[in-house]
C-alpha positions as CSV (number, residue, x, y, z in Angstrom):
1,M,66.1,-32.6,-25.8
2,S,67.7,-34.7,-28.5
3,P,71.5,-35.0,-28.6
4,T,73.5,-33.0,-31.1
5,Y,75.8,-34.9,-33.3
6,K,79.0,-33.4,-34.9
7,R,79.3,-35.9,-37.7
8,W,76.6,-37.6,-39.8
9,Y,77.5,-41.1,-38.6
10,D,77.7,-40.4,-34.8
11,H,74.0,-41.2,-34.3
12,D,74.6,-45.0,-34.7
13,P,77.4,-46.8,-32.9
14,L,77.5,-49.6,-35.6
15,L,77.7,-47.1,-38.4
16,L,80.4,-45.2,-36.5
17,E,82.2,-48.6,-36.2
18,V,82.1,-49.2,-39.9
19,I,83.4,-45.7,-40.7
20,E,86.2,-46.1,-38.2
21,L,87.1,-49.5,-39.7
22,L,87.2,-48.0,-43.2
23,R,89.3,-45.2,-41.9
24,N,91.8,-47.4,-40.1
25,Y,91.9,-50.4,-42.6
26,Q,91.4,-48.7,-46.0
27,T,93.8,-51.1,-47.8
28,E,92.5,-54.2,-46.2
29,L,88.8,-53.3,-46.7
30,H,89.1,-52.0,-50.2
31,A,87.7,-55.2,-51.7
32,Q,84.8,-55.2,-49.3
33,A,84.0,-51.6,-50.3
34,E,84.1,-52.7,-54.0
35,I,81.6,-55.4,-53.2
36,F,79.3,-52.9,-51.5
37,L,79.5,-50.6,-54.5
38,A,78.8,-53.5,-56.9
39,K,75.7,-54.4,-55.0
40,I,74.4,-50.8,-55.0
41,E,75.2,-50.6,-58.8
42,E,73.0,-53.7,-59.4
43,K,70.1,-52.0,-57.8
44,V,70.6,-48.5,-59.1
45,S,73.1,-48.2,-62.0
46,K,76.8,-47.3,-62.3
47,E,75.9,-44.2,-64.2
48,K,73.5,-42.9,-61.6
49,I,76.0,-43.6,-58.8
50,E,78.8,-41.7,-60.8
51,K,76.4,-38.8,-61.5
52,F,75.5,-38.6,-57.8
53,Y,79.1,-38.9,-56.7
54,Q,80.2,-36.0,-58.9
55,K,77.4,-33.8,-57.5
56,A,78.1,-34.9,-53.9
57,K,81.8,-34.6,-54.0
58,A,82.7,-31.7,-51.8
59,I,84.5,-28.7,-53.3
60,N,87.3,-29.2,-50.8
61,A,87.6,-32.9,-51.6
62,N,91.0,-34.5,-51.2
63,N,91.1,-32.9,-47.7
64,R,89.1,-35.7,-46.2
65,W,90.7,-39.0,-45.1
66,Y,88.5,-41.0,-47.5
67,D,89.1,-38.9,-50.6
68,K,92.5,-40.5,-51.2
69,D,90.8,-43.7,-52.5
70,P,87.9,-43.4,-55.0
71,V,86.3,-46.7,-53.9
72,I,86.4,-45.8,-50.2
73,S,85.2,-42.3,-51.0
74,R,82.2,-43.5,-53.0
75,T,81.4,-46.0,-50.2
76,V,81.4,-43.3,-47.5
77,E,79.5,-40.8,-49.6
78,L,76.8,-43.4,-50.4
79,L,76.5,-44.4,-46.7
80,R,76.2,-40.7,-45.9
81,I,73.2,-40.0,-48.1
82,V,71.1,-43.1,-47.6
83,P,68.3,-43.0,-45.0
84,P,69.3,-44.1,-41.4
85,E,67.4,-47.4,-41.8
86,A,69.6,-48.2,-44.9
87,Q,72.7,-47.1,-43.1
88,K,72.0,-49.5,-40.3
89,I,71.4,-52.4,-42.7
90,C,74.5,-51.6,-44.6
91,A,76.6,-51.4,-41.4
92,E,75.2,-54.7,-40.1
93,N,75.9,-56.4,-43.4
94,F,79.4,-54.9,-43.5
95,I,80.3,-56.2,-40.0
96,R,78.7,-59.6,-40.7
97,T,80.7,-60.0,-44.0
98,L,84.0,-59.1,-42.2
99,K,83.3,-61.9,-39.7
100,E,82.5,-64.3,-42.5
101,M,85.7,-63.4,-44.2
102,G,87.6,-64.2,-41.0
103,I,88.7,-60.7,-40.3
104,E,88.9,-60.3,-36.6
105,Y,89.1,-57.0,-34.8
106,E,88.2,-55.6,-31.4
107,S,85.0,-53.7,-31.6
108,P,85.2,-50.3,-29.9
109,N,81.5,-50.6,-29.3
110,K,81.3,-53.5,-26.8
111,N,77.5,-53.2,-26.6
112,V,77.0,-53.6,-30.4
């Protein structure tokens, strides 16, 4: 029997870590989220991302922790809809970039 997850990011400890980092350090990680979005826009297009975001934005938006900042909100929404393989790659790149930037933190997932 496969485990049941409550949230879309619970299936991957590294993805969970990135989401928790974004939640706890929104201001500090805003620039990193902007870089992530710029890279996605290079591959897709800003217009398509905006169109997707407007469709994906929940009716009760502004109730979620990440809806207070449009950059963080778009980042989380894009992470939510990409396939699990892409989520993993994005999470790995995000963590690697934080380390390269000299941002140190204690990982809650010691085995990651």
